[in-house]
Every structure is written in structure tokens, then in C-alpha cells.
C-alpha positions in Angstrom: -51.3 12.7 -44.1 -50.2 13.5 -47.6 -47.1 11.8 -49.2 -45.2 15.2 -49.2 -46.0 15.7 -45.5 -44.9 12.1 -44.7 -41.6 12.6 -46.6 -41.0 15.9 -44.7 -41.6 14.2 -41.4 -39.3 11.2 -42.3 -36.5 13.6 -43.4 -36.8 15.6 -40.2 -36.6 12.4 -38.1 -33.6 11.2 -40.1 -31.8 14.5 -39.7 -32.6 14.8 -36.1 -31.1 11.4 -35.5 -27.8 12.3 -37.3 -24.8 14.1 -35.8 -24.6 17.7 -36.9 -22.0 19.0 -39.3 -20.4 22.0 -37.7 -19.4 24.6 -40.3 -17.3 26.3 -37.5 -14.9 23.3 -37.7 -14.6 23.6 -41.5 -11.3 24.7 -42.8 -10.7 24.0 -46.5 -13.3 21.3 -46.8 -11.0 18.3 -46.5 -13.6 16.3 -44.6 -16.4 16.8 -47.2 -15.3 14.3 -49.9 -15.3 11.3 -47.5 -18.5 12.6 -45.8 -20.4 12.9 -49.1 -19.0 9.6 -50.5 -20.3 7.8 -47.4 -23.6 9.6 -46.9 -24.9 11.1 -50.2 -27.7 9.0 -51.6 -26.9 10.1 -55.1 -23.4 8.6 -54.9 -24.4 5.2 -53.7 -25.3 4.0 -57.2 -21.9 5.2 -58.5 -20.3 3.1 -55.8 -22.3 0.1 -56.9 -21.4 0.7 -60.5 -17.7 0.7 -59.7 -18.0 -2.6 -57.8 -20.0 -4.2 -60.6 -17.6 -3.1 -63.3 -14.6 -4.4 -61.3 -16.4 -7.7 -60.8 -17.0 -7.9 -64.6 -13.3 -7.3 -65.3 -12.2 -10.0 -62.8 -14.6 -12.5 -64.5 -12.9 -11.9 -67.9 -9.5 -12.9 -66.5 -10.7 -16.4 -65.5 -10.9 -19.4 -67.8 -14.3 -20.8 -68.8 -15.6 -23.5 -66.5 -15.4 -27.0 -67.9 -18.5 -29.1 -68.5 -19.0 -32.6 -67.1 -21.2 -34.9 -69.0 -22.4 -38.2 -67.5 -24.6 -40.7 -69.3 -26.0 -44.2 -69.1 -26.6 -45.6 -72.6 -28.0 -48.7 -74.3 -30.6 -49.4 -71.8 -32.4 -52.6 -73.0 -36.0 -52.3 -74.2 -37.9 -55.3 -75.6 -36.3 -58.7 -76.6 -32.7 -59.2 -75.7 -29.9 -59.9 -78.1 -28.6 -62.5 -77.5 -31.8 -64.1 -76.0 -31.6 -65.2 -72.4 -29.0 -62.7 -71.3 -28.9 -62.6 -67.5 -29.4 -59.3 -65.6 -29.8 -57.2 -68.7 -29.8 -53.9 -66.8 -26.3 -54.7 -65.5 -24.8 -56.4 -68.6 -26.1 -54.3 -71.5 -25.8 -50.6 -70.7 -22.6 -48.6 -70.9 -21.6 -45.6 -68.7 -19.9 -42.6 -70.4 -18.3 -39.7 -68.6 -16.6 -36.7 -70.4 -15.1 -33.3 -69.7 -15.4 -30.5 -72.3 -13.9 -27.0 -72.3 -14.2 -24.0 -74.6 -10.9 -22.8 -76.1 -11.5 -19.2 -77.4 -9.3 -17.9 -80.2 -8.8 -14.1 -80.5 -11.4 -13.1 -78.0 -10.1 -13.1 -74.5 -7.8 -10.2 -74.9 -10.3 -7.8 -76.5 -12.9 -8.8 -73.9 -10.5 -8.2 -71.1 -9.5 -4.8 -72.6 -13.2 -3.8 -72.9 -13.9 -4.8 -69.3 -10.9 -3.0 -68.0 -11.9 0.2 -69.8 -15.4 -0.1 -68.5 -14.1 -0.5 -64.9 -11.9 2.6 -65.5 -14.9 4.4 -66.9 -17.1 3.6 -63.9 -14.4 4.8 -61.5 -14.0 8.1 -63.4 -17.7 8.6 -63.5 -17.9 8.0 -59.8 -15.1 10.5 -59.3 -16.9 13.1 -61.4 -20.2 12.5 -59.6 -18.3 13.1 -56.3 -16.6 16.1 -57.7 -19.9 17.7 -58.9 -21.5 16.8 -55.5 -18.6 18.5 -53.7 -19.0 21.6 -55.9 -22.7 21.6 -55.0 -21.7 21.4 -51.3 -19.3 24.3 -51.7 -22.0 26.3 -53.4 -24.5 25.6 -50.5 -21.8 26.5 -47.9 -21.2 29.8 -49.8 -25.0 30.5 -49.6 -24.9 29.8 -45.9 -21.9 32.0 -45.4 -23.4 34.9 -47.4 -26.7 34.6 -45.5 -24.8 34.6 -42.2 -22.9 37.8 -43.3 -26.2 39.4 -44.2 -27.6 38.6 -40.8 -24.5 40.1 -39.2 -24.7 43.3 -41.3 -28.4 43.8 -40.5 -27.8 43.1 -36.8 -25.3 45.9 -36.7 -27.7 48.2 -38.6 -30.5 47.2 -36.2 -28.4 48.1 -33.2 -27.5 51.5 -34.8 -31.2 52.1 -35.6 -32.2 51.3 -32.0 -29.6 53.7 -30.6 -30.8 56.4 -33.0 -34.4 55.9 -31.8 -33.2 56.2 -28.2 -31.3 59.4 -29.0 -34.3 60.9 -30.8 -36.5 60.1 -27.8 -34.1 61.7 -25.4 -33.9 64.8 -27.6 -37.6 65.0 -28.0 -38.0 65.0 -24.2 -35.8 68.1 -24.0 -37.5 69.8 -26.9 -34.4 69.5 -29.2 -36.3 67.6 -31.9 -39.9 67.1 -33.1 -42.0 64.1 -32.3 -42.1 63.4 -36.1 -38.4 62.7 -36.0 -38.9 60.2 -33.3 -41.6 58.4 -35.4 -39.3 58.4 -38.4 -36.5 56.8 -36.3 -38.9 54.2 -34.9 -40.1 53.4 -38.5 -36.6 53.0 -39.6 -35.8 50.7 -36.7 -38.9 48.6 -37.6 -37.9 48.4 -41.2 -34.4 47.2 -40.4 -35.8 44.7 -37.9 -38.1 43.3 -40.6 -35.2 42.9 -42.9 -33.2 41.2 -40.2 -36.0 38.7 -39.6 -36.1 37.9 -43.3 -32.3 37.5 -43.3 -32.5 35.1 -40.4 -35.2 33.0 -42.1 -33.0 32.9 -45.2 -30.1 31.6 -43.2 -32.3 28.9 -41.8 -33.4 27.9 -45.3 -29.8 27.7 -46.4 -28.9 25.5 -43.4 -31.8 23.2 -44.3 -30.5 23.0 -47.9 -27.1 22.1 -46.4 -28.7 19.4 -44.3 -30.5 17.9 -47.2 -27.3 17.8 -49.3 -25.1 16.3 -46.5 -27.9 14.1 -45.1 -27.2 15.5 -41.6 -28.0 18.7 -39.8 -25.7 21.7 -40.4 -24.8 24.4 -37.9 -23.6 27.9 -38.9 -20.1 29.2 -39.1 -18.6 30.5 -35.8 -19.2 34.1 -36.8 -19.5 36.4 -39.8 -15.7 36.7 -39.9 -15.3 33.0 -40.4 -18.1 33.1 -43.0 -16.2 35.8 -44.9 -13.0 33.8 -44.8 -14.9 31.0 -46.6 -16.3 33.4 -49.2 -12.8 34.8 -49.8 -11.3 31.3 -50.6 -10.4 30.6 -54.2 -10.0 27.3 -55.9 -6.6 26.2 -57.2 -5.5 27.3 -60.6 -7.9 26.7 -63.4 -5.1 26.6 -66.0 -5.0 22.8 -65.8 -6.1 21.1 -69.0 -9.9 20.7 -69.4 -9.1 17.2 -70.8 -8.2 16.1 -67.2 -11.9 16.4 -66.2 -13.0 12.9 -65.0 -16.1 13.0 -67.2 -14.1 13.6 -70.3 -11.6 10.9 -69.3 -14.5 8.6 -68.8 -15.7 9.3 -72.3 -12.2 8.3 -73.6 -12.5 5.0 -71.7 -15.9 4.5 -73.1 -14.6 4.9 -76.6 -11.7 2.6 -76.0 -14.1 0.0 -74.5 -16.3 0.3 -77.6 -13.3 -0.2 -79.9 -12.3 -3.3 -78.0 -15.9 -4.5 -78.4 -15.6 -3.9 -82.1 -12.5 -6.0 -82.3 -14.1 -8.7 -80.3 -17.1 -8.7 -82.6 -14.9 -8.8 -85.7 -13.0 -11.8 -84.3 -16.3 -13.8 -84.0 -15.5 -15.3 -87.5 -12.6 -17.2 -85.9 -14.0 -20.5 -84.7 -13.8 -21.4 -81.0 -13.0 -25.1 -80.3 -14.8 -27.1 -77.7 -12.5 -29.9 -76.8 -13.9 -33.1 -75.2 -12.2 -36.1 -73.5 -14.0 -39.0 -71.8 -14.2 -42.5 -70.6 -16.7 -45.3 -71.4 -17.4 -48.4 -69.4 -19.4 -50.9 -71.5 -21.0 -53.9 -69.9 -22.2 -55.4 -73.1 -19.1 -57.6 -73.6 -21.3 -60.5 -74.8 -21.6 -58.7 -78.2 -17.8 -58.2 -78.4 -17.7 -54.6 -77.2 -14.7 -53.2 -75.5 -15.3 -53.0 -71.7 -13.2 -49.9 -71.0 -12.3 -47.2 -73.5 -11.6 -43.5 -73.8 -12.5 -41.0 -76.4 -11.5 -37.5 -77.5 -13.1 -35.0 -79.8 -13.9 -31.4 -80.6 -16.7 -29.3 -82.0 -16.4 -26.1 -84.0 -19.3 -23.6 -84.7 -19.6 -22.7 -88.4 -19.8 -18.9 -88.6 -21.7 -18.9 -91.8 -24.6 -16.4 -91.2 -23.8 -14.5 -88.1 -20.1 -13.7 -87.5 -20.4 -10.6 -85.3 -20.9 -8.1 -88.1 -23.9 -6.4 -86.5 -22.2 -6.2 -83.1 -19.1 -4.7 -84.7 -21.2 -2.0 -86.4 -22.9 -1.1 -83.2 -19.6 -0.9 -81.3 -18.1 1.3 -84.0 -21.1 3.7 -83.7 -20.7 3.7 -79.9 -17.0 4.6 -80.1 -17.7 7.4 -82.6 -20.5 8.7 -80.4 -18.3 8.8 -77.3 -15.6 10.7 -79.3 -18.1 13.2 -80.7 -19.7 13.9 -77.3 -16.2 14.4 -75.8 -15.3 16.9 -78.6 -18.6 18.8 -78.1 -18.0 19.0 -74.3 -14.5 20.3 -74.9 -15.8 23.0 -77.3 -18.5 24.1 -74.8 -16.0 24.1 -71.9 -13.6 26.3 -73.9 -16.3 28.8 -74.8 -17.7 28.9 -71.3 -14.3 29.4 -69.7 -13.7 32.5 -71.9 -17.1 33.9 -70.9 -16.6 33.1 -67.2 -13.1 34.7 -67.1 -14.6 37.9 -68.6 -17.4 37.8 -66.1 -15.1 37.1 -63.1 -12.9 40.1 -64.1 -15.9 42.4 -64.3 -17.5 41.2 -61.0 -14.2 41.3 -59.1 -13.7 44.9 -60.3 -17.1 45.9 -58.9 -16.3 44.0 -55.7 -13.0 45.9 -55.3 -14.8 49.2 -55.9 -17.5 48.4 -53.4 -15.0 47.2 -50.7 -12.4 49.9 -51.2 -14.4 53.0 -52.1 -18.2 52.9 -52.0 -18.7 51.2 -48.6 -16.0 53.2 -46.7 -17.3 56.4 -48.2 -20.9 55.6 -47.2 -19.7 54.7 -43.7 -18.0 58.0 -43.4 -21.1 59.9 -44.5 -23.2 58.0 -42.0 -20.7 58.7 -39.2 -20.6 62.4 -40.0 -24.3 62.8 -40.2 -24.8 60.8 -37.0 -22.6 63.3 -35.2 -24.3 66.2 -36.9 -27.8 64.9 -35.9 -26.6 64.4 -32.3 -25.5 68.1 -32.3 -28.8 69.1 -33.9 -27.0 70.6 -37.0 -28.4 68.2 -39.5 -31.8 66.7 -40.3 -32.8 63.2 -39.4 -34.1 62.5 -42.9 -30.6 63.0 -44.4 -29.2 60.5 -41.8 -31.9 57.9 -42.6 -31.3 58.2 -46.3 -27.5 57.8 -45.9 -28.1 54.8 -43.6 -30.3 53.1 -46.2 -27.6 53.7 -48.8 -25.0 52.2 -46.5 -27.3 49.2 -45.8 -27.8 48.6 -49.5 -24.1 48.9 -50.2 -23.2 46.5 -47.4 -25.7 43.9 -48.6 -24.7 44.3 -52.2 -21.1 43.8 -51.2 -22.0 40.6 -49.4 -23.9 39.4 -52.4 -21.0 40.3 -54.6 -18.7 38.2 -52.4 -21.0 35.2 -52.9 -21.2 35.9 -56.6 -17.4 35.9 -57.0 -17.2 32.7 -55.1 -19.8 31.1 -57.3 -18.1 32.2 -60.5 -14.8 30.8 -59.4 -16.7 27.6 -58.5 -18.3 27.4 -62.0 -14.9 28.0 -63.7 -13.4 25.2 -61.6 -16.3 22.9 -62.6 -15.4 23.4 -66.3 -11.7 22.6 -65.8 -9.7 19.6 -64.7 -9.2 21.2 -61.3 -9.4 19.1 -58.2 -12.1 19.8 -55.6 -9.8 21.2 -52.9 -9.5 24.9 -52.3 -6.4 26.8 -51.4 
């Protein structure tokens, strides 16, 4: 079995064992964020990054652990001094114990600020990942809805084609029409049936894509009317500032974290004191040593060669890079929003014309020609041509609804808009 086949089988087993997500229960998509956050494999790393960044911040708020140093010194080796000392291993060595702790100067605050900004950055990046995944889910659901509407349209056309075939058969038996017209009607019925089969297969493909995205099986909308309601939904106002996008706010946090790192690196020239305090118990009192004593001291690193200059330079470059990337993304978003607004206006104008003029007119023509063919006052060929025109217009209108939804979705992606629809 190939690896691709094994993966397909494993995915099928996983989906079959999961509860189905019923699109018929979907209102405005309120359940999707929690569902994706819990089940989407792509978001699990984002959750782990948030937890790791928060743990790093908490660690910066704690003081350094002290060090305990214990030693046994002056172990006798060779001749004793003075000679003849009894039990030299007990009466010569001394035992020393000390505690030392690092006292940082000018470093804790910038380190904490950098960690706090990175925790905020991780949370914003996770929010943006969820936001993008939600938009992907909305797009897939729109594809499902559009496919379901196409199936409904073609089912209606297939029923009409079947009734027309029966009508022509009945008229042929009475000699009111030629057998050629019966054949034409049957061919039209077969053609519509083939298109209906393709549409149903497309619907199943979209449902499979939904299942992969949500990591659980998806069932269709209740009917075409509910699918149309979903396609007619619009996202909340896109007039909110683009700067409120989580990914752009995350870049701001990244820049602030880098500046805090730069300050931390620049403060490396300030020496950090390691303070020590200890106790010594000396058994070699025969030589006049003090039996019990304490000591204190400190050590200071000399920042002669490396005092953080390279780290400061790298942090400055990182901050500038984050600012530059944010500025470029803002520029791209502004240009794309203008383009999308123009495209939305043009497509919505075509959508309105199709809904309000073209489709109703084509339906009227089909109805009149159907009545005329029934009376025998019009040719079947004219009716078939008009029915094909109506079919194309209905399918184009369904695709236009999906396209308008997708354009609004893309415009929402570019803005600081939330993921809920209204």
C-alpha cells in the first residue's frame, strides 16, 4: 500500500470516528472559533507557542536561584605538621559552606519587558492564525453552499426536462409532434442529468474539503434556501483600521521586544555582582587557626572585550526589520482594499442585474415558450435554447453569489475586522 493510500485510509478512519458538523445548525458561525481552536492541527503549534512565551515571561519575574557551595579543605597528605598529630583526618581539615547570589543591575526590567512583548506577540500570532483559519472555514462553507445551490437549480431543471420529455412523448403518440422532437427532449434531459451528476459530485468534494479543514465530517445545509442565506451574509464593517489586524499588532510587539533586547544588551557593560557569604569550621586549631569563622565577598565580571555590543546591533536590526515589514504590509493592504472595493462594486452590480432582470426575464421566456409548445404553436428547439439560457443564467447567478461572498471575505481579511458575520 502506498503512503498516499495509507494516509487516505487513516484520514477516512479518523473522520468516520468523529461526530459530524451539521451545517444545518450553523447560524452565524459562533461555534466555529472554539471548534477550530480545539481541533485544527495547524493551530496546535500556536497554542504551544503561547504557553511557552507565557512561561518564559513568568521566569523573568523570579529572582535568580542562589548557589550553595560546600567544601572540605586542607586534607593532609604526607608528613604531618606538627608531627605525631592524632587523627589527622579529623583534626586537620576545615569545612566551608557558602551561599552566593547574582545581583543584576539594569537588566531585569528590559528582560521582563522583552519577554512580556514576546508573550503578547505569541498571543496575537495565535489569534491571527485562528482568524485566518476561520476565514478559510467560511470560504469552504461558501463553496459548499454554492455547490448545494447549483444542485438545487439543476434538480429543478432536470424535473422540468423530464416533464417536457413526457409531454413530447404524449404528443408524439397523438401525432401532434415528430419523433425527432421526442429525441431532442430526451437528449436535453440526459444533458441536464449529466450536469446534475457533476454538480452532486462537486458538492461531495466540497464537503470532503470541509471535513479536512474541521477534522470532522460535514453534512450539507438543510436546503438550498439556507445555503443562500449563508451566501447572502456579509461581514461586519471593513472601515475598522487595518492597524488593528492581529498580525500587524504582533509585529509591533516584536519590534518593542527587540528594542527591549537592545537595551538589555547595551546594559551588559554594567557589572553584575555575585555576593557570597559563608561559614568555615576549622579543625586544625593546633596551628592556631580559628575554629569557627564566617566570610563575605563578591565577584564582578570585567566587561572589557564583550559588553553586549554585537547583541545590541542584532536587536536594533530586528526592530527595524519588524517596523519595515509592518509598513510594507500596511501599504499592500491599503492598495488591495482599494482594488477589492472596486471589484466588489462591479461584481455586485452584475449580481443585481442577474437577480433582478436577466433571470426573471429568462424565466418568463421559458414559461411562455413552454405554454406555446404545449399548444403546438412554437417549436421545441426554441424552448430548448431558452431553457439552456435560463440554466446558464441561474448557474452564473449562483457563482456570482459565491464570488461576492469571497470578495467580502478577502476584504475582511485585509482589515482589522473580527471574524464574526452579521
